[in-house]
C-alpha positions as CSV (number, residue, x, y, z in Angstrom):
1,M,-10.6,-13.5,15.8
2,D,-11.0,-16.0,13.0
3,A,-9.5,-15.9,9.5
4,K,-12.8,-14.7,7.9
5,Q,-13.1,-11.8,10.3
6,T,-9.4,-10.9,9.8
7,A,-9.9,-11.0,6.0
8,A,-13.0,-8.8,6.3
9,Y,-11.1,-6.2,8.4
10,I,-8.3,-6.1,6.0
11,E,-10.7,-5.7,3.1
12,A,-12.5,-2.9,4.9
13,Y,-9.2,-1.2,5.7
14,Y,-8.0,-1.4,2.1
15,K,-11.3,-0.1,0.7
16,T,-11.4,2.9,3.1
17,N,-7.8,3.8,2.3
18,Q,-8.3,3.3,-1.4
19,S,-11.3,5.7,-1.2
20,H,-9.1,8.3,0.6
21,V,-6.4,8.0,-2.0
22,A,-8.9,8.3,-4.8
23,W,-10.2,11.6,-3.2
24,S,-6.7,12.8,-2.9
25,F,-6.1,12.1,-6.6
26,W,-9.2,13.9,-7.7
27,A,-8.5,16.9,-5.4
28,S,-5.0,17.1,-6.9
29,L,-6.3,16.9,-10.5
30,S,-9.0,19.5,-9.7
31,A,-6.4,21.9,-8.4
32,L,-4.3,21.3,-11.4
33,V,-7.2,22.1,-13.8
34,V,-8.3,25.2,-11.9
35,G,-4.7,26.4,-11.8
36,L,-4.3,25.9,-15.5
37,V,-7.5,27.7,-16.3
38,V,-6.5,30.7,-14.1
39,L,-3.0,30.7,-15.6
40,V,-4.4,30.7,-19.2
41,V,-7.0,33.5,-18.3
42,G,-4.1,35.6,-16.9
43,V,-2.0,35.1,-20.0
44,V,-5.1,36.0,-22.3
45,L,-5.7,39.1,-20.2
46,A,-2.1,40.1,-20.6
47,F,-2.2,39.7,-24.4
48,R,-5.5,41.6,-24.7
49,G,-4.1,44.6,-23.0
50,S,-6.0,44.5,-19.7
51,A,-4.7,46.4,-16.8
52,P,-1.3,45.0,-15.9
53,A,-2.1,44.6,-12.3
54,V,-5.1,42.3,-13.1
55,S,-3.2,40.2,-15.6
56,I,-0.1,39.8,-13.4
57,T,-2.2,38.9,-10.4
58,T,-4.3,36.4,-12.3
59,T,-1.2,34.8,-13.9
60,A,0.6,34.7,-10.5
61,A,-2.5,33.1,-8.9
62,G,-2.5,30.4,-11.7
63,V,1.2,29.7,-11.1
64,L,0.6,29.5,-7.3
65,T,-2.3,27.1,-7.8
66,Q,-0.1,24.9,-10.1
67,F,2.5,24.7,-7.3
68,I,-0.3,23.8,-4.8
69,S,-1.5,21.0,-7.1
70,A,2.0,19.7,-7.4
71,G,2.2,19.5,-3.6
72,F,-1.2,17.7,-3.7
73,F,0.2,15.2,-6.2
74,Y,3.3,14.7,-4.1
75,L,1.2,13.9,-1.0
76,Y,-1.0,11.6,-3.1
77,N,2.1,9.7,-4.2
78,K,3.3,9.4,-0.6
79,N,-0.1,8.2,0.6
80,L,-0.4,5.6,-2.1
81,R,3.0,4.2,-1.3
82,Q,2.2,4.1,2.4
83,L,-1.1,2.4,1.7
84,N,0.7,-0.3,-0.2
85,V,3.2,-0.8,2.7
86,F,0.5,-1.1,5.3
87,Y,-1.7,-3.3,3.2
88,Q,1.3,-5.7,2.6
89,K,2.0,-5.9,6.3
90,L,-1.7,-6.7,7.0
91,V,-1.7,-9.4,4.4
92,Q,1.5,-10.9,6.0
93,H,-0.2,-10.8,9.4
94,Q,-3.2,-12.6,7.9
95,D,-0.9,-15.2,6.3
96,L,0.8,-15.8,9.6
97,L,-2.5,-16.4,11.4
98,F,-3.7,-18.7,8.6
99,A,-0.4,-20.7,8.7
100,F,-0.5,-21.2,12.4
101,G,-4.2,-22.1,12.2
102,L,-3.4,-24.8,9.7
103,T,-0.8,-26.3,12.0
104,G,-3.8,-27.6,14.1
105,H,-4.6,-29.9,11.2
106,I,-1.2,-31.6,11.1
107,K,-0.5,-34.8,12.9
108,E,0.7,-34.3,16.5
109,E,4.1,-35.9,15.9
110,D,4.9,-33.7,12.9
111,R,3.4,-30.5,14.3
112,A,6.5,-29.3,16.3
113,D,8.7,-29.6,13.2
114,V,6.2,-27.7,11.0
115,I,6.0,-24.9,13.6
116,K,9.8,-24.7,13.7
117,G,9.7,-24.5,9.9
118,L,7.1,-21.7,10.0
119,I,9.2,-19.8,12.6
120,G,12.3,-20.2,10.3
121,A,10.3,-18.9,7.4
122,L,9.0,-15.9,9.5
123,L,12.5,-15.0,10.6
124,S,13.8,-15.0,7.1
125,R,11.0,-12.8,5.7
126,S,13.4,-10.0,5.1
127,A,15.5,-12.4,3.0
128,P,14.6,-12.8,-0.7
129,S,11.0,-13.9,-1.1
130,V,10.3,-17.6,-1.0
131,E,6.7,-18.7,-1.4
132,L,5.7,-20.9,1.6
133,T,3.8,-23.7,0.0
134,P,2.4,-26.9,1.7
135,E,5.0,-28.9,-0.2
136,L,7.8,-26.7,1.2
137,V,6.5,-26.9,4.7
138,K,6.3,-30.7,4.4
139,A,9.8,-30.9,3.0
140,M,11.1,-28.7,5.8
141,A,9.3,-30.9,8.4
142,E,10.7,-34.1,6.8
143,S,14.2,-32.6,6.7
144,R,14.0,-31.8,10.4
145,A,12.7,-35.2,11.2
146,A,15.5,-36.8,9.2
147,D,18.0,-34.8,11.2
148,R,16.7,-36.2,14.5
149,R,16.9,-39.8,13.4
150,P,20.1,-41.7,14.5
């Protein structure tokens, strides 16, 4: 799979999940509005002197719907966080494939050092973030080459 195909897959994955998260948000918001309307209707019925059973049932239904919408918003928040984590991992994978694809354009005598530098950068990914720029890769390769010279 080439870099363009990988980027297209990542973009499609992100759009699909973004659509699902948007639907989750609107469902949560809709449940919140419906619950609020039912709650207000129940309170109005209670103040107008309607049958107590009707006003209590309507108010309880409004409160229950509010709790359901709160659960929806909780799930929406969890889904959004998970989407960001998965997307970040996919982008890291794409960066990895791109970086190793670029090593094919480096001179043969420098390639091994650059690959070692990339491996070092990959192993330290959990460390504080350092942007892997071409200058940094070159500096790492030169440092490794200098270490080998007598």
